[in-house]
All heavy atoms as an XYZ file, in Angstrom:
822
protein
N     145.593    185.597    247.354
C     145.064    184.294    247.199
C     143.925    184.239    246.149
O     143.784    183.256    245.489
C     144.576    183.797    248.509
N     143.167    185.394    246.072
C     142.065    185.401    245.146
C     142.477    185.333    243.732
O     141.940    184.590    242.909
C     141.229    186.698    245.419
N     143.589    186.069    243.303
C     143.991    185.919    241.876
C     144.548    184.468    241.597
O     144.308    184.016    240.414
C     145.165    186.891    241.764
C     145.054    187.850    242.876
C     144.316    187.145    243.962
N     145.155    183.792    242.529
C     145.582    182.433    242.346
C     144.350    181.541    242.066
O     144.461    180.696    241.178
C     146.383    181.979    243.626
C     146.939    180.541    243.483
C     147.934    180.419    242.448
C     147.395    180.069    244.840
N     143.326    181.642    242.910
C     142.126    180.815    242.751
C     141.481    181.096    241.401
O     141.095    180.176    240.654
C     141.176    181.074    243.907
C     141.788    180.505    245.190
C     139.816    180.332    243.593
C     141.027    180.835    246.449
N     141.407    182.404    241.031
C     140.795    182.704    239.784
C     141.620    182.192    238.595
O     141.016    181.667    237.640
C     140.746    184.289    239.637
N     142.950    182.242    238.671
C     143.814    181.702    237.609
C     143.679    180.218    237.475
O     143.567    179.670    236.409
N     143.518    179.514    238.667
C     143.371    178.032    238.615
C     141.990    177.664    238.035
O     141.884    176.706    237.301
C     143.493    177.427    240.002
C     145.016    177.501    240.506
S     145.270    176.879    242.134
C     145.058    175.177    241.869
N     141.017    178.505    238.318
C     139.657    178.200    237.806
C     139.669    178.349    236.254
O     139.090    177.516    235.550
C     138.621    179.227    238.457
O     138.700    179.065    239.844
C     137.201    178.871    237.975
N     140.300    179.389    235.796
C     140.422    179.635    234.331
C     141.201    178.476    233.684
O     140.764    177.948    232.628
C     141.068    180.999    234.003
C     141.418    181.076    232.525
C     140.134    182.136    234.457
N     142.278    178.053    234.294
C     143.053    176.932    233.736
C     142.260    175.698    233.713
O     142.297    174.901    232.701
C     144.348    176.790    234.601
N     141.512    175.387    234.745
C     140.659    174.197    234.818
C     139.582    174.262    233.763
O     139.317    173.231    233.059
C     140.078    174.007    236.191
N     138.987    175.427    233.575
C     137.945    175.500    232.513
C     138.541    175.383    231.142
O     137.921    174.653    230.248
C     137.303    176.907    232.606
N     139.730    175.871    230.881
C     140.384    175.732    229.595
C     140.704    174.234    229.303
O     140.494    173.720    228.228
C     141.664    176.536    229.523
N     141.238    173.547    230.344
C     141.551    172.131    230.178
C     140.280    171.262    229.926
O     140.294    170.407    229.076
C     142.329    171.576    231.438
C     143.788    172.034    231.488
C     144.354    171.586    232.877
C     144.570    171.379    230.408
N     139.239    171.605    230.669
C     137.975    170.874    230.500
C     137.423    171.114    229.062
O     136.949    170.227    228.387
C     136.952    171.322    231.503
N     137.512    172.319    228.581
C     137.050    172.673    227.233
C     137.851    171.921    226.170
O     137.296    171.429    225.221
N     139.151    171.916    226.411
C     140.026    171.202    225.438
C     139.747    169.699    225.445
O     139.624    169.117    224.342
C     141.458    171.415    225.900
C     142.497    170.815    224.959
C     143.911    171.249    225.329
N     144.897    170.325    224.779
C     145.907    169.829    225.490
N     146.140    170.247    226.727
N     146.705    168.948    224.933
N     139.579    169.113    226.665
C     139.199    167.698    226.695
C     137.860    167.435    226.026
O     137.682    166.439    225.264
C     139.109    167.282    228.138
C     138.713    165.830    228.359
C     139.594    164.798    228.070
C     137.401    165.507    228.733
C     139.214    163.495    228.242
C     136.988    164.229    228.873
C     137.898    163.212    228.589
O     137.501    161.894    228.672
N     136.869    168.358    226.191
C     135.541    168.221    225.620
C     135.646    168.286    224.095
O     135.015    167.469    223.368
N     136.478    169.158    223.515
C     136.560    169.248    222.095
C     137.267    168.019    221.552
O     136.843    167.502    220.542
C     137.398    170.551    221.682
C     136.567    171.779    221.992
C     137.866    170.528    220.250
C     137.353    173.081    221.959
N     138.286    167.496    222.208
C     138.980    166.274    221.758
C     138.032    165.102    221.779
O     138.010    164.259    220.842
C     140.208    165.991    222.634
C     141.408    166.921    222.394
C     142.507    166.635    223.371
O     142.319    166.061    224.458
N     143.710    167.208    222.979
N     137.218    165.009    222.837
C     136.297    163.885    222.921
C     135.252    163.960    221.811
O     134.904    162.946    221.201
C     135.545    163.947    224.290
N     134.711    165.150    221.462
C     133.758    165.347    220.387
C     134.393    165.020    219.034
O     133.716    164.296    218.248
C     133.283    166.809    220.382
C     132.342    167.101    219.223
C     132.635    167.864    218.119
C     131.079    166.593    219.004
N     131.585    167.839    217.291
C     130.601    167.078    217.765
C     130.225    165.696    219.762
C     129.351    166.763    217.281
C     128.939    165.401    219.200
C     128.534    165.929    218.014
N     135.623    165.371    218.806
C     136.275    165.008    217.530
C     136.482    163.468    217.409
O     136.304    162.935    216.344
C     137.607    165.740    217.361
C     137.382    167.242    217.100
C     138.671    168.034    217.097
O     139.610    167.630    217.723
N     138.575    169.245    216.530
N     136.832    162.835    218.522
C     137.031    161.371    218.502
C     135.648    160.699    218.280
O     135.574    159.731    217.486
C     137.590    160.917    219.817
N     134.589    161.247    218.822
C     133.244    160.777    218.669
C     132.818    160.809    217.197
O     132.252    159.900    216.637
C     132.284    161.493    219.570
C     130.812    161.121    219.390
C     130.247    159.924    219.890
C     129.961    161.974    218.687
C     128.936    159.600    219.691
C     128.657    161.664    218.482
C     128.119    160.473    218.965
O     126.823    160.135    218.800
N     133.054    161.990    216.574
C     132.678    162.249    215.175
C     133.485    161.305    214.216
O     132.992    160.884    213.148
C     132.930    163.650    214.755
C     131.803    164.601    215.339
C     131.787    165.933    214.615
C     133.129    166.478    214.393
N     133.167    167.855    213.963
N     134.750    161.020    214.597
C     135.599    160.294    213.622
C     135.447    158.747    213.744
O     135.985    158.047    212.949
C     137.106    160.621    214.011
N     134.664    158.277    214.765
C     134.505    156.840    214.872
C     133.792    156.214    213.719
O     132.971    156.912    213.051
C     133.803    156.532    216.183
C     132.284    156.677    216.080
C     131.621    156.646    217.428
N     130.191    156.536    217.349
C     129.324    157.256    216.668
N     129.754    158.279    215.989
N     128.048    157.021    216.685
N     134.094    154.954    213.368
C     133.389    154.392    212.168
C     131.919    154.185    212.465
O     131.486    154.011    213.644
C     134.132    153.034    212.066
C     134.699    152.746    213.376
C     135.009    154.068    214.037
N     131.069    154.135    211.484
C     129.665    153.940    211.699
C     129.391    152.555    212.221
O     130.090    151.564    211.932
C     129.034    154.094    210.269
C     130.168    153.861    209.351
C     131.428    154.311    210.044
N     128.352    152.466    213.083
C     128.041    151.194    213.732
C     127.387    150.259    212.713
O     126.496    150.724    211.976
C     127.080    151.489    214.919
C     127.444    150.733    216.137
C     126.515    151.055    217.283
N     125.211    150.587    216.866
C     124.096    150.838    217.553
N     124.083    151.609    218.578
N     122.970    150.380    217.112
N     127.751    149.029    212.721
C     127.092    148.065    211.797
C     125.670    147.864    212.163
O     125.293    147.977    213.385
C     127.955    146.821    211.887
C     128.597    146.939    213.237
C     128.786    148.382    213.520
N     124.774    147.527    211.220
C     123.399    147.247    211.541
C     123.278    146.040    212.386
O     123.918    145.052    212.183
C     122.639    147.052    210.224
C     121.744    148.185    209.922
C     121.016    148.007    208.599
N     119.650    147.416    208.968
C     118.829    147.197    207.992
N     119.039    147.364    206.798
N     117.653    146.673    208.336
N     122.352    146.096    213.348
C     122.098    144.984    214.231
C     121.088    144.040    213.486
O     120.096    144.427    212.987
C     121.453    145.422    215.498
C     120.987    144.337    216.446
C     121.786    144.228    217.661
C     121.294    143.237    218.634
N     121.152    141.865    218.153
N     121.418    142.753    213.449
C     120.583    141.799    212.866
C     119.840    140.942    213.888
O     120.246    141.008    215.094
C     121.376    140.807    211.935
C     121.925    141.463    210.775
C     123.299    141.802    210.717
C     121.151    141.841    209.692
C     123.830    142.462    209.586
C     121.657    142.509    208.571
C     123.042    142.842    208.561
N     118.828    140.339    213.567
C     117.977    139.562    214.532
C     118.713    138.281    214.860
O     119.283    137.599    214.032
C     116.600    139.332    213.948
C     115.818    140.584    213.821
C     115.868    141.327    212.606
C     115.066    141.090    214.865
C     115.133    142.501    212.506
C     114.380    142.223    214.718
C     114.369    142.993    213.551
N     118.575    137.903    216.177
C     119.231    136.689    216.650
C     118.436    135.488    216.158
O     117.221    135.537    215.983
C     119.196    136.658    218.194
C     120.019    137.792    218.796
C     121.527    137.485    218.713
O     121.901    136.360    218.814
O     122.287    138.482    218.514
N     119.107    134.403    215.980
C     118.474    133.142    215.601
C     118.204    132.970    214.083
O     118.422    133.913    213.284
N     117.686    131.830    213.751
C     117.454    131.539    212.321
C     116.073    131.842    211.942
O     115.327    132.652    212.540
N     115.610    131.171    210.871
C     114.237    131.331    210.368
C     113.291    130.458    211.165
O     113.690    129.445    211.747
C     114.172    130.925    208.880
C     115.017    131.810    207.988
C     116.203    131.379    207.456
C     114.572    133.086    207.672
C     116.986    132.200    206.623
C     115.325    133.912    206.860
C     116.501    133.433    206.332
N     111.999    130.834    211.150
C     111.049    130.081    211.826
C     110.586    128.935    210.883
O     110.756    129.046    209.658
C     109.789    130.925    212.175
C     110.080    132.013    213.115
C     108.939    133.079    213.231
O     107.884    132.875    212.684
N     109.157    134.094    214.044
N     110.093    127.824    211.475
C     109.750    126.624    210.644
C     108.716    127.027    209.568
O     108.826    126.565    208.442
C     109.152    125.637    211.606
C     109.646    126.066    212.955
C     109.880    127.541    212.896
N     107.656    127.769    209.928
C     106.681    128.181    208.955
C     106.664    129.749    208.982
O     106.571    130.322    210.042
C     105.306    127.700    209.343
C     104.250    127.963    208.310
C     103.059    127.033    208.478
C     101.915    127.322    207.585
N     102.195    127.625    206.201
N     106.877    130.360    207.800
C     107.049    131.778    207.715
C     105.795    132.491    208.159
O     104.673    132.162    207.740
C     107.484    132.230    206.363
C     107.789    133.664    206.257
S     108.598    134.211    204.798
C     110.121    133.356    204.849
N     105.879    133.543    208.885
C     104.811    134.421    209.292
C     104.908    135.736    208.531
O     105.934    136.040    207.999
C     104.795    134.694    210.777
O     106.055    135.315    211.102
C     104.785    133.424    211.594
N     103.816    136.501    208.545
C     103.877    137.860    207.940
C     104.901    138.720    208.586
O     105.637    139.468    207.968
C     102.511    138.557    208.065
C     101.552    138.105    206.912
C     100.293    138.994    206.896
N     100.501    140.317    206.437
C     100.562    140.641    205.107
N     100.477    139.734    204.163
N     100.792    141.915    204.759
N     105.074    138.575    209.878
C     106.047    139.362    210.621
C     107.461    139.056    210.170
O     108.297    139.924    209.853
C     105.959    139.151    212.157
C     106.883    139.961    212.980
C     106.683    139.750    214.465
N     107.525    140.652    215.196
C     108.870    140.389    215.424
N     109.423    139.359    214.970
N     109.618    141.264    216.155
N     107.764    137.744    210.064
C     109.089    137.333    209.586
C     109.313    137.777    208.148
O     110.405    138.256    207.797
C     109.238    135.815    209.724
C     110.663    135.344    209.417
C     110.797    133.845    209.487
O     109.801    133.083    209.208
O     111.892    133.365    209.680
N     108.291    137.670    207.365
C     108.412    138.085    205.909
C     108.728    139.558    205.809
O     109.592    139.997    205.059
C     107.134    137.763    205.168
N     108.044    140.369    206.692
C     108.251    141.823    206.695
C     109.710    142.096    207.161
O     110.373    142.997    206.579
C     107.247    142.522    207.559
N     110.188    141.390    208.127
C     111.579    141.564    208.602
C     112.601    141.284    207.618
O     113.608    141.957    207.384
C     111.818    140.728    209.904
C     111.164    141.173    211.170
C     111.327    140.156    212.265
C     111.691    142.528    211.676
N     112.347    140.174    206.847
C     113.290    139.788    205.816
C     113.367    140.820    204.686
O     114.471    141.171    204.260
C     112.855    138.430    205.128
C     113.060    137.250    206.156
C     113.607    138.105    203.877
C     112.471    135.952    205.772
N     112.237    141.372    204.279
C     112.205    142.375    203.254
C     112.485    143.791    203.719
O     112.670    144.719    202.912
C     110.836    142.343    202.547
C     110.498    141.027    201.778
C     109.092    141.084    201.239
C     111.536    140.801    200.677
N     112.516    143.945    205.049
C     112.793    145.337    205.569
C     111.676    146.287    205.405
O     111.916    147.453    205.180
N     110.425    145.810    205.453
C     109.294    146.712    205.308
C     108.300    146.440    206.459
O     108.514    145.556    207.273
C     108.569    146.397    203.975
C     108.184    144.906    203.863
C     109.415    146.863    202.803
C     107.434    144.582    202.572
N     107.189    147.195    206.475
C     106.184    146.999    207.523
C     105.234    145.901    207.063
O     105.091    145.597    205.881
C     105.338    148.285    207.728
C     106.150    149.388    208.288
C     105.293    150.580    208.572
N     106.146    151.557    209.303
C     105.718    152.738    209.604
N     104.477    153.087    209.295
N     106.476    153.555    210.287
N     104.556    145.263    208.066
C     103.637    144.211    207.722
C     102.520    144.695    206.909
O     101.902    143.911    206.186
C     103.091    143.574    208.994
C     104.130    142.714    209.770
C     103.522    142.084    211.049
O     102.525    141.339    210.944
O     104.042    142.263    212.153
N     102.145    146.008    207.022
C     101.039    146.529    206.295
C     101.325    147.224    204.966
O     100.558    147.922    204.424
C     100.297    147.577    207.210
O     101.262    148.584    207.546
N     102.596    146.955    204.477
C     103.052    147.555    203.277
C     102.174    147.148    202.058
O     101.724    146.017    201.955
C     104.508    147.216    203.025
N     102.052    148.120    201.124
C     101.266    147.841    199.919
C     102.116    146.860    198.948
O     103.312    146.774    199.107
C     101.005    149.121    199.167
N     101.366    146.225    198.094
C     101.992    145.274    197.199
C     103.159    145.860    196.431
O     104.132    145.206    196.152
C     100.938    144.661    196.260
N     102.988    147.103    195.966
C     104.028    147.792    195.204
C     105.329    147.939    196.010
O     106.411    147.738    195.550
C     103.495    149.152    194.725
C     104.366    149.790    193.611
C     104.557    148.837    192.407
O     103.544    148.204    191.962
O     105.656    148.747    191.915
N     105.144    148.336    197.277
C     106.294    148.437    198.168
C     106.984    147.079    198.385
O     108.197    146.956    198.468
C     105.877    148.951    199.553
C     105.665    150.472    199.545
C     106.942    151.183    199.937
C     106.662    152.668    200.119
N     107.831    153.487    199.747
N     106.116    146.069    198.494
C     106.680    144.753    198.715
C     107.546    144.304    197.519
O     108.670    143.822    197.700
C     105.549    143.673    198.918
C     106.041    142.288    198.924
C     104.781    143.940    200.157
N     107.072    144.561    196.346
C     107.807    144.162    195.084
C     109.121    144.964    195.002
O     110.147    144.424    194.625
C     106.933    144.353    193.838
C     105.845    143.318    193.762
C     104.981    143.554    192.575
C     103.856    142.448    192.578
N     102.738    142.761    191.651
N     109.035    146.285    195.391
C     110.233    147.117    195.301
C     111.260    146.651    196.337
O     112.460    146.503    195.998
C     109.809    148.561    195.660
C     110.845    149.591    195.410
C     110.294    150.987    195.755
O     109.176    151.369    195.304
O     111.038    151.719    196.535
N     110.836    146.323    197.523
C     111.752    145.837    198.534
C     112.353    144.508    198.148
O     113.512    144.233    198.297
C     111.058    145.709    199.910
N     111.505    143.628    197.608
C     111.951    142.233    197.119
C     113.048    142.441    196.109
O     114.066    141.780    196.138
C     110.764    141.532    196.580
C     111.146    140.217    195.899
N     111.319    140.156    194.542
C     111.462    139.018    196.434
C     111.682    138.882    194.237
N     111.775    138.190    195.396
N     112.847    143.380    195.199
C     113.813    143.569    194.129
C     115.180    144.021    194.692
O     116.229    143.491    194.364
C     113.319    144.617    193.115
C     114.099    144.770    191.805
C     113.481    145.564    190.709
N     112.663    146.616    191.112
C     111.291    146.599    191.026
N     110.632    145.574    190.621
N     110.575    147.672    191.349
N     115.155    144.982    195.628
C     116.404    145.492    196.250
C     117.160    144.342    196.975
O     118.348    144.161    196.916
C     116.021    146.650    197.250
C     115.791    147.902    196.528
C     115.505    148.993    197.526
C     115.151    150.314    196.844
N     114.688    151.306    197.800
N     116.359    143.571    197.866
C     116.946    142.525    198.626
C     117.519    141.400    197.731
O     118.581    140.891    197.986
C     115.999    141.994    199.675
C     116.610    140.802    200.441
C     115.568    143.108    200.650
N     116.774    141.123    196.671
C     117.163    140.005    195.770
C     118.357    140.418    195.021
O     119.244    139.586    194.745
C     115.948    139.747    194.825
C     116.057    138.400    194.243
S     116.352    137.139    195.537
C     115.643    135.724    194.705
N     118.547    141.718    194.557
C     119.742    142.122    193.876
C     120.923    141.891    194.693
O     121.953    141.457    194.252
C     119.604    143.592    193.474
C     118.565    143.703    192.250
C     120.948    144.182    193.034
C     118.222    145.147    191.912
N     120.856    142.215    196.017
C     121.981    142.093    196.917
C     122.295    140.570    197.252
O     123.418    140.297    197.590
C     121.657    142.816    198.197
N     121.263    139.628    197.135
C     121.510    138.284    197.567
C     121.244    137.252    196.487
O     121.038    136.155    196.761
C     120.562    138.013    198.780
C     120.941    138.825    199.991
O     121.883    138.573    200.691
N     120.136    139.830    200.296
N     121.251    137.675    195.259
C     120.949    136.690    194.158
C     122.036    135.656    194.047
O     123.247    136.032    194.054
C     120.769    137.483    192.843
C     120.021    136.647    191.803
N     120.600    135.751    191.087
C     118.721    136.663    191.460
C     119.713    135.158    190.285
N     118.537    135.662    190.565
N     121.678    134.387    193.831
C     122.630    133.306    193.656
C     123.671    133.616    192.517
O     124.820    133.296    192.579
C     121.836    132.090    193.400
C     120.544    132.384    194.001
C     120.327    133.837    193.898
N     123.154    134.238    191.400
C     124.125    134.488    190.279
C     125.148    135.514    190.645
O     126.196    135.650    190.024
C     123.298    135.000    189.090
C     122.404    133.932    188.453
O     122.591    132.783    188.827
O     121.590    134.233    187.660
N     124.864    136.339    191.729
C     125.835    137.355    192.191
C     126.576    136.901    193.375
O     127.123    137.691    194.128
C     125.126    138.620    192.454
N     126.586    135.595    193.633
C     127.358    135.092    194.794
C     126.570    134.865    196.011
O     127.087    134.537    197.082
N     125.219    135.105    195.943
C     124.348    134.933    197.150
C     123.948    133.436    197.263
O     124.235    132.620    196.451
N     123.286    133.157    198.380
C     122.942    131.773    198.699
C     121.559    131.422    198.091
O     120.627    132.188    198.125
C     122.973    131.625    200.219
O     121.775    131.039    200.713
N     121.451    130.201    197.627
C     120.157    129.744    197.040
C     119.074    129.658    198.152
O     117.951    129.992    197.933
C     120.324    128.373    196.429
C     121.081    128.383    195.114
N     120.465    128.691    193.963
C     122.418    128.183    194.862
C     121.380    128.644    192.935
N     122.546    128.368    193.448
N     119.544    129.312    199.379
C     118.632    129.185    200.515
C     118.041    130.543    200.831
O     116.862    130.696    200.980
C     119.388    128.538    201.686
C     118.525    128.514    202.962
C     117.448    127.633    203.051
C     118.843    129.344    204.046
C     116.685    127.587    204.168
C     118.018    129.288    205.167
C     116.933    128.405    205.240
O     116.162    128.361    206.388
N     118.905    131.562    200.925
C     118.471    132.963    201.255
C     117.544    133.427    200.153
O     116.522    134.027    200.390
C     119.665    133.843    201.398
C     120.135    134.107    202.781
C     121.295    135.120    202.783
C     119.051    134.484    203.726
N     117.869    133.164    198.902
C     117.000    133.573    197.781
C     115.676    132.950    197.909
O     114.638    133.629    197.636
C     117.683    133.266    196.499
N     115.573    131.647    198.257
C     114.280    131.016    198.374
C     113.500    131.659    199.562
O     112.266    131.785    199.415
C     114.460    129.531    198.555
O     114.893    129.289    199.882
N     114.181    132.016    200.625
C     113.490    132.699    201.734
C     112.952    134.034    201.381
O     111.867    134.422    201.829
C     114.397    132.747    202.951
C     114.646    131.431    203.660
C     113.304    130.837    204.055
C     113.289    130.064    205.382
N     112.005    129.645    205.764
N     113.788    134.779    200.597
C     113.342    136.078    200.128
C     112.080    135.979    199.276
O     111.135    136.728    199.358
C     114.510    136.787    199.396
C     115.659    137.079    200.370
C     114.034    138.117    198.729
C     116.949    137.429    199.737
N     112.127    135.021    198.386
C     110.954    134.800    197.453
C     109.735    134.390    198.323
O     108.601    134.809    198.005
C     111.287    133.745    196.414
C     112.163    134.275    195.253
O     112.134    135.470    194.972
N     113.011    133.425    194.742
N     109.972    133.502    199.254
C     108.805    133.031    200.122
C     108.277    134.230    200.878
O     107.044    134.359    201.035
C     109.431    131.993    201.112
C     108.324    131.335    201.946
C     108.831    130.278    202.887
O     110.025    129.864    202.797
O     108.119    129.905    203.776
N     109.164    135.155    201.337
C     108.729    136.338    202.069
C     107.834    137.205    201.142
O     106.762    137.751    201.607
C     109.931    137.106    202.612
N     108.255    137.405    199.902
C     107.499    138.216    198.954
C     106.112    137.541    198.746
O     105.103    138.264    198.793
C     108.206    138.370    197.638
C     107.419    139.238    196.688
C     107.963    139.190    195.276
C     107.433    137.878    194.619
N     107.491    137.787    193.197
N     106.059    136.220    198.533
C     104.829    135.554    198.347
C     103.893    135.751    199.505
O     102.732    135.921    199.346
C     105.063    134.067    198.012
C     105.783    133.874    196.661
O     105.802    134.834    195.844
O     106.236    132.787    196.400
N     104.465    135.615    200.674
C     103.688    135.718    201.948
C     103.082    137.116    201.996
O     101.936    137.294    202.362
C     104.611    135.432    203.110
C     103.980    135.788    204.477
S     102.624    134.774    204.975
C     103.422    133.220    205.418
N     103.868    138.160    201.701
C     103.422    139.552    201.874
C     102.455    139.893    200.734
O     101.516    140.706    200.970
C     104.606    140.514    201.793
C     105.558    140.375    202.997
S     104.755    140.718    204.576
C     104.464    142.439    204.449
N     102.611    139.400    199.562
C     101.706    139.718    198.426
C     100.412    138.930    198.583
O      99.345    139.374    198.150
C     102.392    139.398    197.097
C     101.386    139.505    195.901
C     103.555    140.348    196.855
N     100.512    137.771    199.275
C      99.247    137.019    199.559
C      99.136    135.748    198.733
O      98.011    135.167    198.786
N     100.141    135.319    198.052
C     100.101    134.024    197.361
C     100.092    132.915    198.398
O     100.945    132.858    199.226
C     101.238    133.836    196.409
C     101.206    134.711    195.211
C     102.366    134.450    194.259
C     102.338    135.420    193.140
N     103.591    135.430    192.420
N      99.116    132.006    198.355
C      99.065    130.948    199.342
C     100.222    129.935    199.172
O     100.580    129.613    198.063
C      97.677    130.261    199.139
C      97.398    130.590    197.675
C      98.035    131.896    197.355
N     100.809    129.560    200.289
C     101.902    128.597    200.294
C     101.446    127.525    201.293
O     101.438    127.822    202.481
C     103.239    129.270    200.662
C     104.396    128.293    200.648
C     105.504    128.912    199.831
C     106.748    128.194    200.103
N     107.206    127.202    199.179
N     101.050    126.330    200.870
C     100.553    125.376    201.703
C     101.468    124.803    202.764
O     101.158    124.582    203.893
C      99.964    124.191    200.937
C     100.750    123.809    199.746
O     101.789    124.424    199.459
O     100.386    122.851    199.030
N     102.786    124.625    202.413
C     103.741    124.021    203.413
C     104.795    125.088    203.772
O     104.864    126.138    203.147
C     104.345    122.777    202.824
O     105.163    123.155    201.758
N     105.625    124.718    204.706
C     106.683    125.633    205.044
C     107.862    125.583    203.996
O     107.566    125.213    202.865
N     108.997    125.988    204.368
C     110.096    126.080    203.437
C     110.517    124.719    202.956
O     110.317    123.705    203.640
C     111.309    126.724    204.180
O     112.499    126.599    203.357
N     111.096    124.610    201.745
C     111.510    123.321    201.203
C     112.819    122.896    201.895
O     113.292    121.814    201.670
C     111.743    123.494    199.713
N     113.441    123.778    202.692
C     114.709    123.440    203.287
C     114.514    123.038    204.796
O     113.811    123.613    205.491
C     115.739    124.601    203.215
C     116.083    124.882    201.805
C     115.460    125.884    201.090
C     117.048    124.169    201.160
C     115.827    126.151    199.767
C     117.432    124.482    199.874
C     116.836    125.395    199.188
């Protein structure tokens, strides 16, 4: 009886190992998860927090980082490249908010 139990234990361990390897390979082969975006639209009056979220930087980022982030986001969303005018205006508003240019009213939209 002892050799039978030992044989079954070895077989169970081999099957578990095989299953584990298959699961790991399936996990590695899965497509990358898309980035999660924030729920809801824009706030009526832009805040520094919202501006930082739009540009993908920290609220305390230096002006040089703000301009660099603005350039990257704008290249991806420029109206001449098929982007929306509304989004472009929000991206520009976010840059102005982060750099410190005063904007007396909210968005024009």
